[in-house]
N, C-alpha and C positions, 0 to 999 in steps of 0.2 A: 505494496499501498503503500505509494507516496507520501508524500506531506510538503505541500507548498505554500508557501506565507506572505503574504501581503503588508507590510510596514510603513503609515506614512506617518510623515510628522507636518503641522499646519505650517512652519515658516520653517523661512531656512535659518535660519539662526541654533533652533532645533537641533538638538543630537538625533541619530538615529541608533546607536550603540547598544539603549538600554534592550531597544525591541531588535536589534540583530540577534543580542546576546539571548535573548529567551526562543529567537528562530532559530539558531542553529543549529537546533534537529530538523530540521526544511531538506530537501532535496533542492528543491530554486524559492525561492524569494524576491519578489517585485517589491524594490519602493521604490514611494515616491515623498514627492518632497511639495506638499504644494495643500491647502486647505480644507479642511473634510467635511465644510459649507459650500466645494464649488461641486457642481455639475463638471464640471472637467478634469479629472482627473483618470486621463490616460491608462498608469500603469494598474489600477487596478481593472479597468474595461479588459487592461489583455491578464490580468493574472483572470479571472473571472469565464475569460476563454480557453484561456490554456487549462484550468481547470475542469477535470471529468469524472467516469463512472469511479469510482472505487482509488479517488482523489481525496485528502481529508485538505480544503481551507484552514491551516492557525494564523491568529493572529493574538496581539499580544495583550488586548483590550479590544474587547469588543464592542466598544465604543469608538476608538480608532476605524471603524472595516465602517460605520451605517450613520449615520446624523441621526434617524428617528429611530425609532420601531415600526412606522411601516415600511419606514423605506430598508432596513434592512428584511422587513415579509418583498419585498420588491422583490431583494437580491437570493432569497432564499427562492424563491417561486424559479428566480432564472436557471439557480445552481439543478433546482430539482427537474427542468424541465432540459 
């Protein structure tokens, strides 16, 4: 089972190191330095397109993945498809 990580930070002055450390066991990690409130997150889009059945998507914190519960449900539906 492949582990795929997604690690965003919302500004250029924030460090990815803490999240990198938490995702070091992942086979592939998509990193992004873009605000979570932005709909334009190309690395998240690439990550969601990369993930396949039998892959596990791993994030350091759930709040780093989605902007709201509704947004998280949309992503879960997309992954389910």
